[in-house]
C-alpha positions as CSV (number, residue, x, y, z in Angstrom):
1,M,75.1,-7.2,141.1
2,L,74.9,-11.0,141.1
3,S,74.9,-12.8,137.8
4,A,72.9,-15.8,136.7
5,H,76.2,-16.8,134.9
6,P,79.1,-16.3,137.3
7,V,82.2,-15.0,135.5
8,S,84.3,-18.1,136.6
9,N,81.8,-20.6,135.3
10,R,81.1,-19.3,131.8
11,S,82.1,-20.9,128.5
12,P,84.8,-19.3,126.5
13,W,82.5,-18.6,123.6
14,R,80.0,-16.7,125.8
15,A,82.9,-14.7,127.3
16,L,84.2,-13.8,123.9
17,H,80.7,-12.7,122.9
18,D,80.6,-10.4,125.9
19,F,84.0,-8.9,125.1
20,W,82.6,-8.3,121.6
21,L,79.6,-6.5,123.2
22,L,81.9,-4.2,125.2
23,T,83.1,-2.8,121.8
24,K,79.5,-1.6,121.0
25,P,79.4,-3.2,117.5
26,S,76.6,-0.9,116.2
27,I,78.7,2.2,116.9
28,M,81.8,0.5,115.5
29,L,79.9,-0.2,112.3
30,L,79.2,3.5,111.7
31,I,82.9,4.3,112.5
32,L,84.1,1.8,109.9
33,I,81.6,2.9,107.3
34,T,82.7,6.5,107.5
35,G,86.3,5.5,107.8
36,F,86.3,3.2,104.8
37,T,84.4,5.6,102.5
38,T,87.0,8.3,103.4
39,L,89.8,5.9,102.5
40,L,88.2,5.5,99.1
41,V,87.7,9.2,98.6
42,A,91.2,10.2,99.8
43,S,92.8,7.6,97.6
44,E,90.6,8.5,94.6
45,G,90.1,4.8,94.1
46,I,90.9,1.6,95.9
47,P,93.9,2.1,98.3
48,P,96.5,-0.7,98.6
49,V,95.1,-3.7,100.4
50,S,97.7,-3.6,103.1
51,L,96.9,0.0,103.9
52,T,93.2,-0.6,103.8
53,L,93.5,-3.5,106.2
54,A,95.7,-1.6,108.6
55,A,93.4,1.5,108.6
56,M,90.3,-0.5,109.1
57,I,91.8,-2.7,111.8
58,G,93.3,0.3,113.5
59,M,90.0,2.2,113.5
60,A,88.1,-0.9,114.7
61,L,90.5,-1.4,117.6
62,A,90.4,2.3,118.5
63,S,86.6,2.3,118.5
64,G,86.5,-0.9,120.5
65,S,89.0,0.5,123.0
66,A,87.1,3.7,123.6
67,N,83.8,1.9,124.0
68,A,85.2,-0.8,126.3
69,L,86.7,1.8,128.6
70,N,83.4,3.7,128.5
71,C,81.7,0.5,129.6
72,Y,84.2,0.1,132.5
73,I,83.7,3.7,133.7
74,D,80.0,3.8,133.3
75,R,79.1,0.4,134.7
76,D,77.4,2.0,137.7
77,I,75.0,4.1,135.7
78,D,74.6,1.3,133.1
79,A,73.2,-0.9,135.9
80,I,70.5,1.7,136.6
81,M,69.3,2.3,133.1
82,T,66.9,-0.1,131.5
83,R,68.5,0.3,128.1
84,T,72.0,-0.7,129.4
85,R,71.5,-2.8,132.4
86,N,72.0,-6.1,130.5
87,R,75.5,-5.1,129.3
88,P,78.3,-7.5,130.3
89,L,79.5,-5.5,133.3
90,P,76.3,-4.4,135.1
91,A,74.9,-7.9,134.4
92,G,78.0,-9.4,136.1
93,R,79.0,-11.5,133.1
94,L,82.5,-9.9,133.0
95,A,84.6,-8.5,135.8
96,P,85.4,-4.7,135.6
97,S,89.2,-5.5,135.6
98,Q,88.7,-7.6,132.4
99,A,87.0,-4.7,130.6
100,L,89.7,-2.3,131.7
101,V,92.5,-4.5,130.5
102,F,90.6,-5.3,127.3
103,G,90.1,-1.6,126.5
104,I,93.7,-0.7,127.2
105,V,95.0,-3.6,125.1
106,L,92.8,-2.6,122.2
107,G,94.0,1.0,122.4
108,I,97.6,-0.1,122.3
109,G,96.9,-2.4,119.4
110,A,95.2,0.4,117.5
111,F,98.2,2.7,117.8
112,A,100.7,0.0,117.0
113,V,98.8,-1.2,113.9
114,L,98.4,2.3,112.5
115,A,101.9,3.5,113.3
116,A,103.5,0.4,111.8
117,H,101.4,0.0,108.7
118,A,100.0,3.4,108.0
119,N,101.8,6.4,109.6
120,L,102.4,8.1,112.9
121,L,99.9,10.8,112.2
122,S,96.9,8.5,111.8
123,A,98.0,6.5,114.9
124,S,98.2,9.7,116.9
125,I,94.8,10.9,115.8
126,A,93.3,7.5,116.7
127,L,94.9,7.6,120.2
128,G,93.8,11.2,120.6
129,G,90.2,10.1,119.8
130,I,90.3,7.4,122.4
131,L,91.7,9.7,125.1
132,F,89.2,12.4,124.3
133,Y,86.3,10.0,124.5
134,V,87.4,8.4,127.7
135,L,88.9,11.4,129.6
136,V,87.0,14.4,128.2
137,Y,83.6,12.9,127.4
138,T,83.1,9.9,129.8
139,L,85.0,11.2,132.8
140,G,84.8,14.9,132.3
141,L,81.5,15.8,130.6
142,K,79.0,13.1,130.7
143,R,77.9,13.4,134.3
144,R,78.4,17.2,134.5
145,T,76.8,19.1,131.6
146,P,74.0,18.7,129.0
147,Q,76.6,19.7,126.4
148,N,78.3,16.4,126.9
149,I,77.2,15.0,123.6
150,V,78.0,18.2,121.7
151,I,81.6,18.3,122.8
152,G,82.1,14.6,123.2
153,G,80.9,14.1,119.6
154,A,84.3,15.2,118.4
155,A,85.6,11.7,119.4
156,G,83.2,9.9,117.2
157,A,84.0,12.3,114.3
158,V,87.7,11.4,114.0
159,P,87.5,8.4,111.6
160,P,87.7,10.7,108.5
161,L,90.7,12.3,110.0
162,I,92.4,9.0,110.7
163,A,91.6,7.6,107.2
164,W,92.7,10.7,105.4
165,A,95.9,10.8,107.3
166,A,96.5,7.1,106.7
167,V,96.3,7.7,102.9
168,T,97.9,11.1,102.5
169,G,100.0,11.6,105.6
170,T,98.3,14.9,106.3
171,V,94.8,16.3,107.2
172,E,93.2,18.5,104.5
173,W,90.0,20.5,104.2
174,P,87.8,17.7,102.9
175,A,88.7,15.6,105.9
176,V,87.9,18.5,108.2
177,L,84.5,19.0,106.5
178,L,83.7,15.3,106.9
179,F,84.7,15.6,110.6
180,A,82.3,18.5,110.8
181,I,79.4,16.6,109.3
182,I,79.7,13.8,111.8
183,F,80.3,16.3,114.6
184,L,77.1,18.2,113.8
185,W,75.2,14.9,113.2
186,T,75.9,13.5,116.6
187,P,73.7,15.8,118.8
188,P,70.4,15.2,116.9
189,H,71.3,11.5,116.6
190,F,71.8,11.0,120.3
191,W,69.3,13.5,121.6
192,S,66.5,11.9,119.7
193,L,67.5,8.7,121.4
194,A,67.7,10.5,124.7
195,L,64.1,11.7,124.3
196,L,63.1,8.1,124.3
197,S,65.2,7.3,127.3
198,S,65.0,10.5,129.4
199,A,63.5,8.7,132.4
200,D,66.5,6.4,132.4
201,Y,69.0,9.2,132.3
202,D,67.1,11.1,135.0
203,R,67.1,8.0,137.3
204,A,70.9,7.5,136.6
205,G,71.7,11.2,137.3
206,V,73.1,11.8,133.8
207,P,72.4,15.5,132.8
208,M,71.3,14.8,129.2
209,M,69.6,17.7,127.4
210,P,66.0,16.4,127.9
211,V,66.6,16.0,131.7
212,V,68.3,19.3,132.3
213,R,66.8,21.7,129.7
214,G,63.6,19.9,129.0
215,E,62.2,18.0,126.0
216,E,61.0,21.1,124.2
217,E,64.4,22.7,124.2
218,T,65.9,19.4,123.2
219,R,63.6,19.3,120.1
220,R,64.6,22.9,119.2
221,Q,68.3,22.0,119.5
222,I,67.7,18.9,117.3
223,V,66.2,21.2,114.6
224,A,69.1,23.6,114.9
225,Y,71.8,21.0,114.4
226,A,69.9,19.3,111.6
227,A,69.8,22.7,109.9
228,L,73.6,23.2,110.3
229,L,74.2,19.9,108.5
230,I,72.9,21.5,105.2
231,P,75.7,24.1,104.8
232,A,78.2,21.6,106.2
233,T,77.5,19.2,103.3
234,A,77.3,22.0,100.8
235,G,80.8,23.0,102.0
236,M,82.3,20.0,100.1
237,Y,81.1,21.5,96.9
238,L,82.0,25.1,97.8
239,V,85.7,24.1,98.4
240,G,85.7,22.4,95.0
241,F,86.1,18.9,96.3
242,S,82.7,17.4,95.2
243,G,80.5,17.8,92.2
244,L,76.8,18.5,91.7
245,F,75.8,14.9,92.6
246,F,77.0,15.2,96.1
247,L,75.7,18.7,96.4
248,I,72.2,17.7,95.4
249,S,72.3,14.4,97.4
250,G,73.7,16.1,100.5
251,L,71.1,18.9,100.3
252,A,68.2,16.4,99.7
253,L,69.3,14.3,102.7
254,G,69.8,17.3,104.8
255,F,66.3,18.7,104.1
256,V,64.7,15.4,104.8
257,F,66.6,15.3,108.1
258,L,65.5,18.8,108.9
259,W,61.9,18.1,108.0
260,K,61.8,15.0,110.3
261,S,63.3,17.1,113.0
262,W,60.8,19.9,112.5
263,N,58.0,17.3,112.6
264,L,59.4,16.1,116.0
265,L,59.3,19.7,117.3
266,R,55.7,20.1,115.9
267,T,54.2,16.8,117.0
268,R,56.2,16.1,120.2
269,T,55.6,12.4,119.9
270,R,57.8,9.4,120.7
271,E,57.1,8.1,117.1
272,A,58.6,11.3,115.7
273,A,61.6,10.9,117.9
274,K,62.1,7.3,116.7
275,D,61.8,8.5,113.2
276,V,64.5,11.1,113.6
277,F,66.8,8.6,115.3
278,L,66.4,5.9,112.7
279,F,66.8,8.3,109.8
280,S,69.9,9.7,111.4
281,V,71.6,6.3,111.1
282,Y,70.7,6.1,107.4
283,Y,71.6,9.7,106.8
284,L,75.2,9.4,107.8
285,G,75.8,6.3,105.7
286,L,74.1,7.8,102.6
287,V,76.0,11.0,102.8
288,F,79.3,9.3,102.8
289,L,78.1,6.9,100.0
290,A,77.0,9.8,97.9
291,L,80.5,11.3,98.2
292,V,82.1,8.1,97.0
293,I,79.7,7.9,94.0
294,D,80.4,11.6,93.3
295,R,84.2,11.2,93.4
296,L,84.8,7.7,92.0
297,V,81.8,6.8,89.8
298,L,80.5,10.0,88.1
């Protein structure tokens, strides 16, 4: 695809902005929110500044690496879809080789920072998350099965494992439960967006749930996963890690999420799908914030 701004003639600042876009900043923000709150909870307070910086930089680099490599691999379908065709690669503002090298360098940086300034376990989990997202989800699942988001969601759920390992040198049940919350949250989050972009996915040949199984089945699956989030959040209380504040907050947020998902199934409207998608973003941040308040304030 020809670009209105050829790669060789662009200003350095515009190029830097496009490299930044390759990291998918909105996704990275969610990664860092869940990772930072886990750092606080695992430390039972404010962790050392050096460890906090290393963990946050490492998680940011790992997220940026996975997303940049995803952009490199998916540049062909990104060019077809309305939602993604203005990304730097399909729009021709960066060369594919630049994105590939950028993604690899970020991944090496993530491992090096975490291994040197946190520990090898957190670095290995971060590297595993990158490889899982790129090799299993992007190359293996995305173009082959409607379960791509379900299985691939494991990559986006690793920040609590990285953060917990960075602080404690191990992975314990609270970190696993936080991983499970993000893992179960991912399908309704992305499928509600997929309902809004199903024509795009169909045109690009990506077997997202609404394309392969239909919108009605997708809505039912959204309700099912939203329902599973309720016992997942309650699990933090049941294993004795959280108090009543988190239990009540998690249940309240879960039932709101479930109600909005049920409303989507009942009304079958684009407005309801948007409502589920937008609330899902707030839901994740609020659940992790509630845990911080429960463990460190109350």
